[in-house]
BADO-459078 format. One record per residue (C-alpha): residue in one letter; x negated, y negated, z negated. Coordinates in Angstrom, 3 decimals. Example, Ala and Ser with C-alpha at 12.3 -4.5 7.8 and 13.67 -1.06 7.14 Angstrom:
<atoms>
rest/X/Y/Z
a/-12.300/4.500/-7.800
s/-13.670/1.060/-7.140
</atoms>
This chain:
<atoms>
rest/X/Y/Z
m/-10.777/-28.783/0.003
t/-14.437/-29.858/0.160
d/-17.504/-27.550/0.296
d/-18.015/-27.959/-3.439
t/-14.120/-27.367/-4.214
p/-14.255/-24.005/-6.564
p/-12.229/-21.139/-4.694
l/-8.789/-21.108/-5.875
r/-7.641/-18.537/-8.257
p/-5.146/-15.523/-7.006
a/-2.197/-17.193/-8.468
t/-2.756/-20.557/-6.850
r/-3.618/-18.687/-3.508
i/-0.329/-16.771/-3.885
a/1.727/-19.982/-4.114
a/-0.122/-21.960/-1.500
a/-0.959/-19.251/1.367
g/0.586/-19.348/4.439
r/2.530/-22.569/4.244
r/0.886/-24.697/7.100
k/2.758/-27.963/7.162
e/3.284/-27.408/11.022
w/5.376/-24.223/9.860
t/7.271/-25.474/6.950
q/8.104/-28.862/8.650
g/8.140/-30.652/5.372
i/9.914/-28.152/3.225
v/9.070/-25.678/0.753
n/9.694/-22.454/2.568
t/8.995/-21.624/6.459
p/12.458/-21.816/7.988
v/13.871/-18.566/9.386
w/13.471/-18.596/13.129
r/15.798/-15.980/14.661
a/14.490/-16.068/18.498
s/14.088/-13.762/21.429
t/13.729/-15.830/24.475
i/11.539/-19.121/24.181
l/12.398/-21.831/26.651
f/9.639/-23.579/28.397
d/9.537/-27.251/29.908
s/8.077/-26.262/33.028
v/6.493/-23.334/35.273
a/3.166/-25.194/34.190
d/4.037/-24.902/30.517
l/4.994/-21.457/30.870
r/1.598/-20.555/32.486
r/-0.241/-22.294/30.066
a/1.591/-20.091/27.388
s/1.036/-16.977/28.984
a/-2.670/-17.553/29.251
s/-2.886/-17.670/25.237
p/0.388/-16.062/23.980
n/-1.041/-15.213/20.564
d/-1.506/-18.756/19.646
r/2.028/-20.405/20.423
l/5.692/-19.821/20.900
y/5.909/-17.385/23.685
y/8.465/-14.520/23.362
g/10.305/-13.404/20.029
r/8.380/-10.107/19.771
r/5.127/-12.186/19.781
g/6.537/-13.686/16.478
t/7.426/-17.389/15.411
p/6.241/-19.453/12.540
t/8.630/-16.997/9.887
q/6.394/-14.159/10.534
w/3.255/-16.118/11.274
s/3.206/-17.649/7.983
l/3.614/-14.197/6.046
a/0.745/-13.051/8.156
d/-1.274/-15.858/7.512
a/-0.430/-15.651/3.787
l/-1.593/-12.064/3.580
t/-4.909/-12.637/5.330
e/-5.732/-15.517/2.834
l/-5.397/-13.069/0.129
e/-8.004/-10.708/1.456
p/-11.599/-12.736/1.528
g/-13.327/-11.668/4.772
a/-10.134/-10.976/6.937
a/-9.827/-11.744/10.353
g/-6.056/-11.466/10.774
t/-2.863/-9.527/9.781
m/-0.386/-7.696/11.977
l/3.144/-6.986/10.594
y/5.268/-3.769/11.003
p/8.658/-2.610/10.482
s/7.601/-0.212/7.610
g/4.514/0.913/5.632
v/4.462/4.118/7.806
a/4.386/2.195/10.917
a/1.477/0.149/9.629
i/-0.460/3.357/8.995
a/0.222/4.496/12.482
m/-0.834/1.439/14.370
a/-3.879/1.193/12.035
l/-5.068/4.519/13.194
l/-4.085/4.386/16.822
s/-6.214/1.171/17.179
v/-9.363/3.074/15.956
l/-8.893/6.633/17.230
k/-8.777/8.282/20.719
p/-8.738/11.945/21.909
g/-11.983/13.787/21.017
d/-12.401/11.813/17.648
e/-12.463/13.062/13.982
l/-10.544/11.612/11.149
l/-11.527/12.373/7.423
m/-8.047/11.913/5.407
v/-7.929/12.043/1.667
d/-6.295/15.240/0.287
s/-4.146/12.900/-1.872
a/-2.792/10.913/0.761
y/1.047/9.986/0.953
e/2.863/12.732/2.674
p/3.856/10.637/5.677
t/0.634/9.881/6.610
r/-0.425/13.601/6.689
a/2.623/14.224/8.808
f/1.491/11.640/11.268
c/-1.797/13.315/11.432
r/-0.040/16.782/12.096
n/2.463/15.754/14.366
v/1.283/12.769/16.400
l/-2.659/12.821/15.963
a/-3.247/16.606/16.294
p/-1.115/16.934/19.900
m/-3.251/13.844/21.073
g/-6.634/15.788/20.558
i/-7.274/13.707/17.301
t/-8.572/16.491/14.865
t/-8.073/15.520/10.919
r/-10.083/16.956/8.271
f/-8.861/16.451/4.588
y/-11.394/15.772/1.769
d/-11.434/15.696/-1.868
p/-10.467/12.238/-3.199
l/-13.424/12.278/-5.789
a/-15.981/12.841/-3.109
g/-17.375/9.303/-3.214
g/-20.740/9.010/-1.550
a/-21.120/12.588/-0.851
i/-18.525/12.229/1.572
a/-21.473/11.976/4.177
d/-22.060/15.587/3.763
l/-18.909/15.891/5.935
f/-19.678/13.523/9.063
s/-19.792/15.123/12.252
d/-20.770/13.597/15.611
a/-17.024/13.403/16.271
t/-16.185/11.470/13.135
r/-14.734/8.143/13.955
a/-12.784/7.012/10.822
i/-12.096/7.584/7.180
f/-8.743/7.195/5.610
l/-8.524/6.257/1.864
e/-5.532/5.890/-0.389
s/-6.685/4.828/-3.934
p/-5.141/5.710/-6.197
g/-3.552/8.660/-4.516
s/0.465/8.228/-4.492
l/1.155/11.598/-6.380
t/-1.819/12.513/-8.649
f/-3.480/8.911/-9.007
e/-7.215/9.894/-8.403
v/-9.120/6.563/-8.240
q/-11.693/6.921/-4.928
d/-15.168/5.493/-5.025
v/-14.067/2.963/-2.095
p/-17.613/1.127/-2.177
a/-19.582/4.308/-1.970
i/-17.377/5.641/0.506
c/-17.572/2.545/2.639
a/-21.193/2.241/2.419
a/-21.705/5.810/3.543
a/-19.361/5.245/6.454
n/-21.040/1.939/7.452
a/-24.403/3.506/7.477
r/-23.243/5.874/10.417
g/-20.766/3.433/11.973
i/-17.378/5.072/10.890
v/-14.382/2.821/10.563
t/-12.609/2.642/7.008
l/-9.091/2.363/6.442
l/-7.368/2.107/3.229
d/-3.714/2.369/1.818
n/-3.965/-0.294/-0.849
t/-0.246/-0.552/-1.437
w/-0.564/0.590/-5.206
a/-2.884/-2.146/-6.168
t/-2.447/-5.101/-3.749
p/-5.110/-7.240/-2.478
l/-4.243/-9.069/-6.005
y/-6.022/-6.210/-7.989
f/-8.256/-4.642/-5.453
p/-9.565/-6.875/-2.418
a/-10.241/-3.941/-0.077
l/-12.302/-5.980/2.747
a/-14.579/-7.342/-0.024
k/-15.049/-3.805/-1.157
g/-16.235/-2.704/2.083
v/-12.847/-1.678/3.991
d/-12.439/-2.366/7.550
l/-8.592/-2.071/7.813
t/-6.668/-2.354/4.711
i/-2.833/-1.329/4.605
l/0.406/-2.421/2.599
a/3.909/-0.950/2.298
c/4.969/-4.371/2.101
t/8.310/-2.778/1.313
k/6.987/-2.056/-2.422
y/5.241/-4.922/-4.263
i/5.341/-7.581/-1.667
v/8.972/-7.576/-0.760
g/9.602/-6.774/-4.512
h/13.233/-6.348/-4.645
s/14.037/-3.319/-2.702
d/15.779/-5.071/-0.028
a/13.446/-5.197/3.183
m/11.440/-2.621/5.050
l/7.941/-3.719/6.000
g/4.420/-2.980/6.458
s/0.799/-4.850/7.260
v/-2.507/-4.338/8.390
t/-5.249/-6.764/7.565
a/-8.525/-6.253/9.528
t/-12.010/-7.575/9.840
a/-13.241/-9.634/12.654
g/-14.684/-6.476/14.354
h/-11.636/-4.519/14.329
f/-8.599/-7.204/14.499
e/-8.222/-7.587/18.252
a/-8.006/-3.728/18.851
l/-5.396/-3.864/16.095
r/-3.373/-6.613/17.603
r/-3.703/-5.208/21.141
t/-2.525/-1.797/19.979
t/0.329/-3.387/18.129
h/1.730/-5.289/21.216
q/1.102/-2.433/23.547
f/3.615/-0.457/21.097
g/5.999/-3.152/20.690
q/6.009/-3.350/17.206
h/8.024/-6.249/15.877
v/9.193/-7.469/12.238
g/12.481/-9.321/12.008
p/12.388/-12.850/10.743
d/14.839/-12.013/7.832
d/12.752/-9.491/6.487
a/9.381/-11.497/6.975
a/11.187/-14.330/4.897
l/12.393/-11.905/2.144
a/8.664/-10.756/2.319
s/7.425/-14.433/1.901
r/9.819/-15.108/-0.901
g/8.849/-12.040/-2.792
l/5.099/-12.736/-2.211
r/5.312/-15.975/-4.263
t/6.111/-14.207/-7.644
l/3.737/-11.230/-7.016
d/1.208/-12.280/-9.649
v/3.942/-12.652/-12.551
r/5.588/-9.468/-11.409
l/2.635/-7.400/-11.201
r/1.422/-8.190/-14.725
q/5.012/-7.466/-15.922
h/4.763/-4.198/-13.986
q/1.164/-3.444/-15.673
a/2.254/-4.327/-19.331
g/5.290/-2.208/-19.110
a/3.777/0.873/-17.454
l/0.760/0.875/-19.579
e/3.225/0.783/-22.841
v/5.278/3.558/-21.279
a/2.250/5.750/-20.407
r/0.498/5.185/-23.755
w/3.980/6.177/-25.420
l/4.076/9.373/-23.252
e/0.347/10.491/-23.870
t/1.679/10.787/-27.786
h/4.577/13.249/-26.774
p/4.292/16.880/-27.325
g/6.483/17.557/-24.417
v/3.886/15.992/-21.979
a/0.403/17.581/-20.932
r/-1.133/14.787/-19.008
v/-0.277/11.213/-18.073
l/-1.682/10.189/-14.688
h/-2.351/6.500/-14.959
p/-5.423/5.069/-13.467
a/-5.710/2.789/-16.430
l/-6.068/5.289/-19.122
p/-9.417/7.272/-19.805
t/-8.141/10.469/-18.947
c/-7.057/9.898/-15.387
p/-9.534/11.245/-12.728
g/-11.636/8.320/-11.354
h/-10.755/6.041/-14.421
a/-14.294/4.845/-14.700
i/-14.250/3.620/-11.023
w/-11.050/1.898/-11.853
a/-12.499/-0.131/-14.436
r/-15.353/-0.930/-12.592
d/-13.497/-2.197/-9.249
f/-9.801/-3.182/-10.264
a/-8.675/-6.467/-11.717
g/-5.300/-4.493/-13.259
s/-2.862/-1.882/-12.713
t/0.777/-1.610/-11.736
g/3.801/0.231/-11.979
l/3.473/3.475/-10.738
f/2.254/6.570/-12.352
a/2.981/10.197/-13.182
f/2.955/12.636/-15.829
v/2.808/16.543/-16.260
l/5.158/18.273/-18.309
q/4.191/20.632/-21.050
g/5.422/23.937/-19.310
g/9.071/24.446/-18.304
d/10.394/24.735/-15.070
d/12.126/22.729/-12.211
a/15.543/23.063/-13.673
a/14.556/21.383/-16.939
r/12.961/18.794/-15.171
a/16.057/18.034/-13.150
a/17.850/18.070/-16.250
l/15.361/15.340/-17.611
i/15.703/13.008/-14.724
d/19.424/13.444/-14.065
g/20.403/12.246/-17.364
l/18.242/8.999/-17.503
d/20.259/5.716/-17.556
h/17.626/3.307/-16.968
f/15.666/4.878/-14.110
g/17.114/5.313/-10.521
i/16.349/8.510/-8.600
g/15.125/7.601/-5.029
f/12.158/7.009/-2.970
s/9.910/3.933/-2.717
w/8.929/1.697/-5.629
g/7.856/-1.903/-6.492
g/11.126/-3.358/-6.947
f/12.587/-4.752/-10.193
e/14.212/-1.364/-11.036
s/12.666/1.698/-12.560
l/12.583/4.957/-10.569
a/12.050/8.775/-11.460
l/10.982/11.346/-9.189
p/10.372/14.949/-9.078
v/7.145/15.535/-7.009
d/5.336/18.671/-6.504
p/1.839/17.689/-5.162
a/0.318/21.256/-4.708
a/2.594/21.740/-2.033
i/0.666/19.328/0.274
r/-2.834/19.765/-0.578
s/-5.171/21.553/1.674
a/-9.013/20.672/0.866
t/-8.387/20.704/-2.949
r/-6.399/22.652/-5.546
w/-3.565/20.860/-7.676
q/-3.100/22.748/-10.758
a/-0.867/21.562/-13.618
e/0.540/22.804/-16.940
g/4.038/22.100/-15.930
p/6.439/20.052/-13.351
v/5.364/16.522/-12.326
v/7.412/13.523/-12.837
r/6.655/10.058/-11.038
l/7.637/6.905/-12.524
h/7.775/3.450/-11.385
i/8.206/1.034/-14.082
g/10.237/-1.788/-13.308
l/10.917/-4.948/-15.037
e/13.055/-3.678/-17.789
d/12.154/-3.951/-21.600
p/9.767/-0.867/-22.058
a/11.317/-0.123/-25.542
d/14.471/0.615/-23.680
l/12.617/2.806/-21.104
i/10.904/4.601/-23.781
a/14.171/5.567/-25.703
d/15.579/6.885/-22.218
l/12.459/9.120/-21.536
k/12.752/10.274/-25.223
r/16.271/11.416/-24.540
g/15.376/13.106/-21.270
l/12.314/14.764/-22.880
d/14.753/16.265/-25.618
r/16.826/17.673/-22.676
f/13.551/18.976/-21.144
a/12.701/20.659/-24.308
a/16.097/22.372/-24.794
g/15.597/24.001/-21.610
g/17.922/21.399/-19.535
</atoms>
């Protein structure tokens, strides 16, 4: 590309990213390199590799072209990124990102709508290390500056929240943090860089549970952290010191899934919006928590900052109890009951946000159901949910 070549559009970048000729070796996809030991031609060659182990084949744990091509592709999807590290799960990615920026005596501000394993990591790992966590209102925006103390080192964001879907004012929070030299980390799994380019919005480290939309087929566990130049070396050093590694087969599955991310997200978005708008009209539903709907907290920020929406959202039932909710979910034909999301299959899960809030209070008219809308025909999903809501109305 020349300097006057227009930047590639997202779908084109997804198709081309990470496919260096030296890695693909003349075929479409980077081969799957399964390796632990790397052999060198001489002691001198070994020593040259040891002097710069991040730039060449050195040892299997440091990666091969199979992992490097995926990391490179994820970096290319985030304008302004210095690099990406891969992890065996999204939780591992969150852990390494936090440990790369925090030390004993530091304080972390954690969004109150965060994924429960993120909260557990703060409680069970950071606290014993002498790192304090304070939770904050996801709708704080720039007013988060009022919470800063001399010990505040980092702010963790998750937008939208994984159970209640509040959309955070990421640019305002990042601007306040940057003015005080505070690091910002974002769990961007819901939107992916395709719909929310996090670093361009001011984030320092952006985290994906690649298990979800990047892999896209519910057949591999993977996480990633993409960082700016000021934070990437510390991230890479922490990752290597903790021995984090992704197997080549999982990396290859993620690279394969990445190539269809654009078309899959369009379908997830369209199907989820159709289902969500139908749920809004049902008398058994009190509220639908979908960032693209005007009634969702932070919708105006979503409309300003996001290029699209995806398949995960929730709805609040009008009254009822847990037994009736269970009857609704248990009888569904086209929704699986299980953790995770982002695959081709639809999922339904009972969630209880109030139990994990500490800085804010969650109140609802009835039980909450979280849905992931897969790639099925939304008309079939709506018919299935209608039968489920009929069971709910009948009390189970």
